N, C-alpha and C positions, 0 to 999 in steps of 0.2 A: 178161309182166306179173306173173303169179302168182309167178314166181321172184324178181322184183325186190321184191315186197311181202314175201316170206318173208325175204329178206336184210335188208331195212329193219327188219323186226321183230326179227330176230336181233341186228343191230347196235345197235339202240336198247336191247334187253334187256341186252346186254353192257355198254354205257356206264352204264346205270342200276345194274346189279349192281356194277360196279367203283366207282361213286361211293358207293353205299350201304356197300360194304365199306370204302372209304377213310374214311368218316365214322364208322362204328359198329363195325367188326369187325377191321380190320387190326391195330391195336395190341394189342388184347386177345388175339387169337389168337396173335400173335407172342410175347407175354409167356408165354402158357400153354405153348407148345412150347419156349420157351427154358428153362423150368423143368424139362423132362424131358431136357435136354441130356445126352448121353453114356450114356443108358440103352440097353438091348438094342434097344428099338424104334427109337431114334435110329440105332444102328449098322446096323440092317437097311436103313433108308432111305438111309444113306450109300452102300450098294451099289446100291440101286434108282436113285438119281439119276445114276449113271454112264451109264445108257442114254439120258440126255438130252443127252449131249455130241455135238455135230454132226460132229466130226472123222471118226469111224468111218463114219458114213453117207455123208459126202462122198467119202471114199476108196473105200468099198464101191461107191458108185454109179459112180464113174469106172472102177473095175476091171471091173465088170459090162459097162459100155459098151465098154471097150477090148477085153475078151476076146471078146465076142459080136457086135461090130459087123459082122463079115464073114460070119457064118454063122447067127445066130439073132436075127431082127429083134425078137422079143418081149422077150427078155432084155436086148438092147441098149437098147431103148426104156425098159424098166423101170429100168435103171441110170441112164439120162439123166434120167428122171422123178425118181428118188430124189435124185440130185445137185441137180437144179434146184430142187425144192421145199424142200430143206433150206437151200440157198444163198439162195434168195429170202426165205424166212421169217427166216433168220438175219440177213441184211443189213438187212431191214426192221426187225427188232427192234433191231439196233444203232443204226440211224438214229434211231428213236424214243427209245431210251435216252439218246442224246446230247442231243437236243432237250429231252426232259422233265427229265433230271437229278434223278431221284427218289432220296432217301436210302434206303439199305438198312436193314433192321431193326437191324443191328449199330450203326449210328449212333444209333439210338434207345436201345439198351441202354447205350451208352457216354456219349452226350452229350445224350440226349433231343431229338435232331434228327429232325424228321418233316415231310415235305413235299417240295417241288420247288425246285430251283435250276438253271435251264436251262443247257445247253451245258457239260456236264462229261463227261470221259472216264474219270475216276478210278473204280475199281471200286466204291467205297463210294457213288457217286452214279449208279449205273446199274441201279437196281432195277426200273424200269418200261419195258417189259414184261419178263416172264421169258423169256430166250432158250432155256433148257432146255425150258420148256413149249412154246414155239413149235416147237422141233425135234421133241419127243416127239409132239405132235399132228399135225404135218405128216407124219411117218412113219406114225403110226397111221391117219390119214385115207387116205394112199396105199394102205396094206394093205387097208383097208376097201373101197376102190374096186376094187382089182385082185382081191381075194379076198373077195367079199361074205359067204360062209358063215362067215368068221372075223371078221366086222365087230365083233361084241360083244367078243370077246377082244382084238382089236387096240386098240379104243377104250378098253377097261378098262385095258390096260397103259399106254396113252398118258396117261390121266388119273392113273394111279397114279404115274407118273414126275413129272408136273406137281405132284401133291400132295406129293411128296418135297421140293420146294423150299420149301414152307410148313413142313413138319416140321423141316427143317434150319435154318429161319429165315434162309434166303438171300433170300427174297422174301416179300412180303405176299400175302394172298389176291387182292387186286385186280390185282397184277402177274401172277399166274398165270392169272386169268380172261382178261386182255387178251392175254397171250402164247399161251394155248391157242387163242383165237379167231383170232389172227393166223396160227397154224400151219394151222388148218383152212381158212381163207379162201385162203391162199396155194396150198395143194394143190388145192382145188376149182377155183380160177381157172386155174391152169396146166393142169389136166386138161381143162377145157372149152374153153379157148382154143387148146391146142396138142396135147396128148397123146391126147385122146379119139379123134381120127381115126386116129392111129397104131395104137392098140390095136384099134380096130374093123376095121382092115385086116389084122389078124393073127388066125389061128385058134389060140386058146390051147390047144385040145385036141390040137394036133399037135406040141406042144413035146416 
C-alpha cells in the first residue's frame, strides 16, 4: 500500500510539473537555449546527448546475454535486463509520441507552432516524451539498482543526458520530465516483476 501511494504521488507530481512547464516554461527556456546555439557549451552537450541513443545499449545488452548465457548467470541476466528496459521504455515513448503528436521546438522557431496534433510519425511532431531521456534514465536506474554505491553518479549522468535534450532544443522541459519518468518507471517495474528474483538467486560477489 505504501509503495502504491508513493508511486501515485510521484505520478501526480510529474503530471503537474509537465503541465506547469508546458504553460509557463517550455517556450521561454527553448528560446533561451536557442540563442546560445553553436557555442562551446552547445557543442559539449552535442557529445553528451549521444549517450542517450538506445541502439548501443540494445546491442550491448544482447551481446552480454549471448556471451554469458551459458556460463555466467549474473552477467547474462544483466544483459537481458539492459536490453529489456531500454526496449520497453523506447517502445513506450514511441507509442506516446505517435498518439500525442507534439510539435518540437524547431517548429516553434520556424513557424510558431506549439502544442499537439495527434497521430503523427514525422520527426517534427514527436517531441513528447523525450526518447533519449527515457533511455538515459532507464539505464541510469538500472545501474543504480545493480550498483547502489554508484547510484548518485549513475542518476546524475542520466539526468545530464536528459538535460542535453533541452540544451540542444530538441525537446521542451516537459518532454524531458515525462521521458525521464517513463525510463525510471519502466526499469523499476521490470526489475520488480521479473529480474529481481533472478538477481537475488545470484551471488554477485562470486562473479
